[in-house]
N, C-alpha and C positions, 0 to 999 in steps of 0.2 A: 510659454509662459509657465512661470513656476510651478511646481503642485503644490497643493494648498497642504498646509500642517496643522498638526495639535499639539500644543506645547502641553504637557503632564508630568510631574514626576520625577523633572530631570531629562526624561527621554523624548523625542517627535516621533513621531507618525506621518507616514507618508500617503494619502488616498490616491491609488492609480486605479484608474478606471471603477470598477463597483468592491474591489477588494482593498482594505486598509495594509500598509505594510510598513515595517521600520527598516528606513534605508532605501536603497535601490531594488530594482527587481530587471531578470535577464527576460528578455523575450524571445530569443531561439534556442531551442535544443543544444546548439553547443555550449552558449553562454550559461546554460543551466545545469551543464556536467562539469564545470569549471570554477572554481572558489571564487565567490564577490570581492569587490573591494575593501580593504579594511574597515571602513567606513561604513560597511553595512551592519546592523546591530543582528544578533545571532539569539533566535530564541530557545531559553529552557522549556522544558516540560511544564514547570509551572506556571510561566509566564503565557502559555497558551492556554492553558488548562484553566486559568484566570479569564484570558479574554472571552473565551467560550461563556464561561460563567457568568460573566457580567454583561452576555448578549451583546459583543463587541461584533459580531459578522452579521451580516444580513443575512436574511434568505438566498439571495442571490450570491453571497461570496461562499466559494467552494475550496477550500484550500486544506490542506493538511500539511503537518511537521516531519520533516525528514532531515534527518542530518543537522537541524535548528533552522534550516531555514521554512521558510512558507512556499508551501509550492502549490500553485494552480491545478485544480484537478478539472482534467476534459470536461466538458458539455455531454451529457448521455443524448446517443443518437440513439435510435429505435435498435440498431442490429448489435451494439453494444451492449445496451439495457437488458436485450432478451437474450445476448450469450451470458449474461452475468445470472440471471434468473433461472435459464437454464443449467447454469453451471452449479449453483447452488442448491437446487432440487436434485442432482442427479446426484452428486455426493452424499447430499444428506441420508439418502434413503438407502446408501450402504454402509452405512457407520454402525458399530457396535454400540451397545447401550454403553452409556457415561461418557459419549461425544456427541457434540453438535455444531452446526455451523453458524456464523454471522454474516450478513452482508452489508459492505460499505459502512463498517460503524468501526471505531478507534480501537487501534491495540497501543500498550505502552510496553516500548524497547528501549534499552542501557543507551545513554547518548544522547537524549534529548530528541526522540523522533516518536511520533505518534501517527502512524500510518493509517491508512482508512483503508485496507484491500477490498478488492471487490469480493471474494469470497475468503473465509476463514475458519479452519476444524479446530475447535476448541474443546476443553473439558465441559461436560455437562454438570450440573444444569444450567442455563441461561443467568438464574436467578445470581450466582454466583458474583458477577459484574456488576452488581446494583451500585457497590459502593467503591469499584475499582475497574479499571480496562483489563483484557486479557493480556497477560505477558508473556514472554518467550517461554515462561515453563509450563504455561497451558495450552500452547499451539505444536499441532501436529501436521499442518499443512496451510501454505499460504497460496492465493490463488489472483493475477493479477488478468483481467480480460484485455487485449490492446489493439488497436489500431491506429489512433492518432498519438495514442499518449506510449507507441512502443520502445521510443527512446527512452524515456524515462524510467519503464518497466525494467530496462536490461541494463541501463547504466545508471541510474541514480538510486533506484528501491534493490536492486541486487545483493549490492555488499553491505548495507544496514542488513538486510534480511539474513545474510551469511555471517555479518560479526555477532548477530544474536544466535546464531546457532540454529537458527529455524531448519528442521531437519529436511523438508521439501518444499521448494518452491516452483509452482507451475504459472508459465504463461501462455495463456490463450492467445495463440497470435492469429486474430484475424485477417492480416495482410494478406499472409501466405499459406493460411488454413493448416497448421501446426499448432500442436502442444508442446512447448519446451517445458522440460522437465529437469528440475535443478537438484543435485543431491549431494549428501556428504559436505555440508559446509566448512568453511575455512574461516577462522578467524584471523586474527593478527593486524600486522600493518597493510596487507594488501588482501582484506575478506573476499572470497568466493565460492563458487561452489566446484569441486573436485570433477563431478561427474554432470554431464547433459545431453541428453537426447532431444531428440526433433522428431514426434510421432506425425505420422501424417494421417489423413484417412483410411480407413481399412487395419488399421494399426490398434492396439490397446496401450490403456496408460492405467498402471496401479495404483490404486488407491493406498497408501500406506500409513497405518497410523501406529505412532507407539513401537516404530520398527518390525511391524508385522502389517503383510497384506491383506487387505479384509474386503476387495474384492477390486474390480476392474470397471473403465468406460471406454467404450468405442470413441475414438476421436470424433466422430460424426456427432455421437449423441453432445459433445459438447462445441459444435459450430452453428450458429443458427444458419 
C-alpha cells in the first residue's frame, strides 16, 4: 500500500507510523548510517523549527534533527530513563557557578543539526535560552545514555559533535557497563575525537568544564 502524502508548498511529506517524514526512511542501523537516496529531502534547522512551531509533530512523535535528517528517538525504557536522571543529577551537583545542565532538550549545531542529548552541560543561567537553543559556544560536555541507541550514538551523533568541536562527549554504555569518554575533537572532512577511554565500574570519570577538571564521578554512580 502506498504511504499517504500531504501536498503543500511544492513539497511532499510522507506519513510513516506515527511520525511524518519528507521522503523515505531507513529502518536498520546499517541503513541509517549511510546516505539516503537523492530523492530524500534534507531538512534545514529553519525547516525543522518551523514544523515544531506549528505543532506538526504529535505527542507520540519523538525525533531529532541530525545532519539534516530526522532521526527517530528510541522509546524510554525504565533503565534508560533512570540512567539519564541519575547522570543529570550527578553531574549538576559537581558543576561550578556559571554552569548548569539540560536534559533531552534541543541544542543547535552548525550544519542543520538540532539533536537532543540526554544530558548537556551549558553556560548558566537557564533563562539565557528562552529565545534560542544552546549552541556549540555554550556547551562544555554532552552525554548520551545508550542501550538500543548505541549504534546511533557512536556512528551517527559522534561526527557532528566532533565537527562542532564539542570538547567532551560521553556515552554511558549500558550494554557493556562502561562510560566511553571522547575528548580532543577533530573537525574537517572526517570529524572525530582523537582520544577515547572506556571506563569500567571501579574507575572514575573526570568532569572537565572549560578545560578544567571540576570533579569526578565513579562509573558505578552513572549506571542504574
